[in-house]
C-alpha positions as CSV (number, residue, x, y, z in Angstrom):
1,M,-49.6,-75.4,-16.1
2,K,-49.2,-73.6,-19.4
3,M,-48.3,-70.0,-19.6
4,P,-50.7,-68.0,-21.6
5,K,-49.3,-67.0,-24.9
6,I,-48.5,-63.3,-25.3
7,P,-48.7,-62.1,-28.8
8,S,-45.4,-60.9,-30.3
9,T,-46.6,-57.3,-30.6
10,K,-47.1,-57.2,-26.8
11,W,-43.6,-58.6,-26.3
12,F,-42.3,-55.9,-28.6
13,Y,-44.0,-53.1,-26.7
14,L,-43.0,-54.6,-23.4
15,I,-39.3,-54.8,-24.4
16,T,-39.2,-51.4,-26.0
17,S,-41.0,-49.7,-23.1
18,G,-38.5,-51.5,-20.7
19,L,-35.6,-50.3,-22.8
20,S,-37.1,-46.8,-22.9
21,V,-37.3,-46.7,-19.1
22,V,-33.7,-47.9,-18.9
23,A,-32.6,-45.3,-21.5
24,I,-34.4,-42.5,-19.6
25,V,-32.9,-43.7,-16.3
26,M,-29.4,-43.8,-17.8
27,G,-29.9,-40.4,-19.4
28,C,-30.9,-38.9,-16.0
29,V,-27.8,-40.5,-14.4
30,F,-25.5,-39.1,-17.1
31,M,-27.1,-35.6,-16.8
32,L,-26.8,-35.6,-13.0
33,N,-23.2,-36.9,-13.3
34,G,-22.4,-34.1,-15.9
35,A,-24.0,-31.5,-13.8
36,N,-22.0,-32.7,-10.7
37,H,-18.8,-32.5,-12.7
38,Q,-19.7,-29.0,-14.0
39,T,-20.5,-27.9,-10.4
40,E,-17.2,-29.3,-9.1
41,R,-15.3,-27.6,-11.9
42,K,-16.9,-24.2,-11.1
43,Q,-16.2,-24.7,-7.4
44,Q,-12.5,-25.5,-8.2
45,Q,-12.3,-22.4,-10.3
46,V,-13.8,-20.3,-7.6
47,H,-11.5,-21.8,-5.0
48,L,-8.5,-21.2,-7.3
49,K,-9.5,-17.5,-7.7
50,Q,-9.9,-17.2,-4.0
51,Q,-6.4,-18.6,-3.4
52,Q,-4.9,-16.2,-6.0
53,T,-6.7,-13.2,-4.4
54,Q,-5.5,-14.3,-0.9
55,R,-1.9,-14.5,-2.3
56,K,-2.2,-11.0,-3.7
57,L,-3.8,-9.6,-0.5
58,S,-1.2,-11.3,1.7
59,K,1.6,-9.7,-0.4
60,F,-0.1,-6.3,-0.1
61,E,-0.7,-6.8,3.6
62,R,2.9,-7.7,4.1
63,E,4.0,-4.4,2.5
64,R,1.2,-2.2,3.8
65,P,2.2,-2.2,7.5
66,L,5.8,-1.2,6.5
67,Y,4.4,1.7,4.4
68,S,2.1,2.7,7.3
69,R,4.9,2.7,9.8
70,T,7.1,4.7,7.4
71,E,4.3,7.2,7.0
72,E,3.8,7.6,10.8
73,R,7.6,8.0,11.4
74,L,7.9,10.6,8.6
75,D,4.9,12.6,9.9
76,T,6.5,12.6,13.4
77,F,9.9,13.6,12.0
78,M,8.6,16.3,9.6
79,S,6.4,17.8,12.4
80,A,9.5,18.0,14.6
81,Y,11.7,19.3,11.8
82,F,9.4,21.9,10.2
83,N,7.2,23.1,13.2
84,Y,8.9,26.1,14.8
85,D,7.9,29.7,15.6
86,D,11.0,31.0,17.3
87,Q,14.7,30.5,17.7
88,K,14.4,28.1,20.6
89,A,12.0,25.8,18.8
90,Y,14.2,25.9,15.7
91,N,17.3,24.8,17.8
92,H,15.2,22.1,19.5
93,R,14.2,20.3,16.2
94,R,17.0,17.7,16.4
95,Q,16.1,16.7,20.0
96,A,12.4,16.6,19.1
97,A,13.1,14.1,16.2
98,K,15.4,11.9,18.2
99,K,12.9,9.1,19.0
100,V,12.1,8.3,15.3
101,V,15.6,8.5,13.7
102,S,18.7,6.4,13.9
103,P,21.9,7.7,15.5
104,A,23.4,8.4,12.0
105,V,20.5,10.7,11.1
106,Y,20.5,12.3,14.6
107,D,24.2,13.2,14.1
108,N,23.7,14.4,10.5
109,R,24.9,18.0,10.7
110,R,23.9,18.8,7.1
111,L,20.3,17.9,7.9
112,F,20.3,19.7,11.3
113,K,22.3,22.8,10.3
114,E,23.2,25.0,13.2
115,D,21.8,28.6,13.0
116,K,25.0,30.3,14.1
117,Y,23.7,33.8,13.4
118,S,20.2,33.3,14.7
119,K,18.6,34.1,11.3
120,T,15.4,32.5,12.5
121,R,15.1,35.1,15.3
122,Q,16.4,38.0,13.1
123,L,14.0,37.3,10.2
124,G,11.1,36.2,12.4
125,L,10.9,32.9,10.5
126,Q,8.0,30.7,11.4
127,S,7.4,27.3,9.8
128,T,4.6,24.8,9.8
129,F,4.6,21.3,8.5
130,V,1.6,20.8,6.2
131,K,1.9,17.3,4.7
132,N,4.0,14.5,3.2
133,Q,3.6,12.8,-0.2
134,I,5.5,9.5,-0.1
135,V,6.5,7.8,-3.3
136,P,8.1,4.4,-2.5
137,T,11.0,3.5,-4.8
138,K,12.1,0.2,-3.2
139,I,10.8,-2.2,-0.6
140,T,13.1,-5.0,0.5
141,N,13.7,-7.0,3.6
142,Q,11.8,-4.8,6.1
143,Q,13.2,-1.6,4.5
144,L,11.3,1.0,2.5
145,E,13.1,3.6,0.4
146,A,11.1,6.5,-0.8
147,T,11.2,10.0,-2.4
148,V,9.2,12.3,-0.1
149,Y,7.7,15.6,-1.1
150,T,7.1,17.6,2.1
151,T,5.0,20.7,2.1
152,Q,6.1,23.4,4.5
153,E,4.4,26.8,5.1
154,L,7.0,29.4,5.7
155,N,6.1,32.8,7.2
156,F,8.1,36.0,8.1
157,E,7.1,37.8,11.3
158,D,3.5,36.8,11.4
159,E,3.0,37.7,7.7
160,E,1.4,35.1,5.6
161,G,4.0,33.4,3.6
162,Q,3.9,30.7,1.0
163,D,4.0,26.9,0.8
164,T,7.3,25.3,-0.2
165,I,7.7,21.7,-1.3
166,K,11.0,20.2,-0.2
167,V,12.3,16.8,-1.6
168,F,13.9,14.2,0.5
169,Q,15.3,10.7,-0.1
170,V,14.3,8.6,2.9
171,T,15.0,5.0,4.1
172,Y,12.9,3.5,6.9
173,D,14.0,0.3,8.7
174,G,11.2,-1.9,9.9
175,K,13.5,-3.9,12.2
176,T,14.6,-0.9,14.3
177,D,11.4,1.1,13.6
178,K,13.5,4.2,12.7
179,L,14.3,6.4,9.8
180,V,17.9,5.4,9.0
181,K,18.5,7.8,6.1
182,I,17.1,11.3,5.4
183,D,18.8,13.3,2.6
184,Q,17.4,16.6,1.6
185,Q,17.5,16.9,-2.2
186,G,16.3,20.4,-2.7
187,V,13.1,22.5,-3.3
188,Y,10.5,21.2,-5.8
189,N,9.4,23.8,-8.3
190,I,6.7,23.7,-11.0
191,A,7.3,26.3,-13.7
192,V,4.6,28.1,-15.7
193,D,5.2,25.7,-18.6
194,S,4.6,22.8,-16.2
195,T,8.2,21.6,-16.2
196,E,9.3,20.2,-12.9
197,T,12.7,20.9,-11.3
198,V,14.4,20.3,-8.0
199,D,16.7,23.2,-6.9
C-alpha cells in the first residue's frame, strides 16, 4: 500500500502550524511560570514585612507593660502623696504609699518630711493630685527610669488655689513591682517668655 503523496506546501503548513502550537504552549508555560515566580516573590515580601512588623510590635509589647505598671504605681503613689485635706491625712501619706514603694523610698525622710509645726493645719492647706506626665529616660532589664511632671492643686482654707507642677526623678522595678527611687527635683515653672525652669 502506497501512501498518498502530500504536496510540499501542505507539509510546510502542517509543520509550521505544529511549531506554532508548540510555541504557543511553551509561551503559556513560561508566562505561567513567570507569574508564579512573581506571586511567590510578592508573598515572600509580604511575609518579610509581617515578620518585621511582628518584631517591632513584640519589642513595643515587651516595653509597654513595664510602662503601664509604672504609670499605675505612680498614680497610686502620687494620689497617696498629694491627696490630703487636713493634718491627719498629711501625716498618713507615708503609710498610704507603703504598698507601692520599696523600703528605701518608704524610709526617705527628705521625701516624707515631718510637719513638726503642723503648718498644714495652721494654714489650712488642702492638696489634690491632678495628673502625672511621665517621660521615660531609660528602660533596661525590667527597670524604667523617668522624669515625672506631677500636677497638684493646692488650696488654702477652702479657697481656690492654683495648680503647681512638681518634678520627680523616678525608677520603677518590674521584678519587685515597686517604685525604688523617687527624688523630688523641684517645681516646674514656665515664664512669660516661655522659658522653662525647675526651682
